[in-house]
C-alpha positions in Angstrom: -7.5 -26.8 15.0 -7.8 -30.2 16.6 -4.9 -32.6 16.0 -5.5 -36.3 15.9 -2.2 -38.3 15.8 -2.2 -41.1 13.2 1.0 -43.1 13.7 1.7 -46.1 11.4 0.5 -49.3 13.0 3.7 -51.2 13.9 2.0 -53.6 16.3 2.7 -56.6 13.9 6.3 -55.7 13.4 8.5 -58.1 15.3 12.1 -57.3 16.2 14.6 -60.2 16.0 16.7 -61.1 19.0 19.8 -59.4 17.6 18.0 -56.1 17.2 16.3 -56.4 20.6 19.8 -56.8 22.1 21.0 -53.6 20.5 18.1 -51.4 21.6 19.6 -50.5 25.0 22.9 -49.3 23.3 20.9 -47.2 20.8 18.7 -45.8 23.6 21.7 -44.8 25.6 23.2 -43.0 22.5 19.9 -41.2 21.9 20.1 -39.9 25.5 23.8 -38.9 25.0 22.9 -37.0 21.7 19.9 -35.2 23.4 22.1 -34.3 26.4 24.9 -33.0 24.3 22.6 -30.7 22.3 21.0 -29.4 25.5 24.3 -28.7 27.1 25.6 -26.9 24.0 22.6 -24.6 24.2 23.2 -23.7 27.8 21.1 -26.2 29.7 22.5 -27.9 32.8 21.4 -30.4 35.4 18.8 -29.4 37.9 16.8 -31.6 40.3 13.6 -29.9 39.1 12.8 -28.9 35.5 12.9 -25.1 34.9 12.7 -23.9 31.3 13.5 -20.3 32.2 16.7 -21.3 34.0 17.5 -24.1 31.5 17.6 -26.8 34.2 16.6 -30.4 33.5 16.7 -33.4 35.8 17.5 -35.7 32.9 20.8 -34.0 32.1 22.6 -36.9 33.8 24.3 -40.1 32.7 21.9 -42.6 31.2 22.6 -45.2 33.9 21.5 -42.8 36.6 18.1 -42.1 35.0 15.0 -43.7 36.4 13.5 -46.7 34.5 10.6 -44.5 33.5 12.9 -42.0 31.9 14.9 -44.7 30.2 11.6 -46.1 28.9 11.0 -42.9 27.0 14.2 -43.3 25.1 13.6 -47.0 24.6 10.1 -46.4 23.2 11.5 -43.8 20.7 14.1 -46.3 19.5 11.7 -49.2 19.3 9.1 -47.2 17.3 11.8 -45.8 15.0 13.2 -49.2 14.2 9.7 -50.7 13.8 8.6 -47.9 11.5 11.7 -48.4 9.3 11.0 -52.1 9.0 7.3 -51.5 8.3 8.4 -49.2 5.4 10.4 -52.0 3.9 13.9 -51.2 5.1 16.2 -54.0 6.3 18.7 -53.6 9.1 21.7 -55.8 8.7 24.7 -55.9 11.0 28.1 -56.2 9.2 31.2 -57.8 10.7 33.5 -55.1 12.0 36.7 -57.0 11.7 
């Protein structure tokens, strides 16, 4: 079976400045959640990926990742937010007083 991905076209969805400013925090949290799940299942840091030994070079603090690795998390966050907006959802920040 040949698989042909067909993502929603989000190229026309614009993120306002407030959302754009929040993306890095969300990206960092995505990495933290991913890391926590890996560690809970026995994975640990290794300079070179090894699935058999459960070693992964990205099991490190977000700030220590390369920009290329951070961009993977950022792209996931951006596309998730754009997809929700394309589907008609609204994202509104409430005052946390």
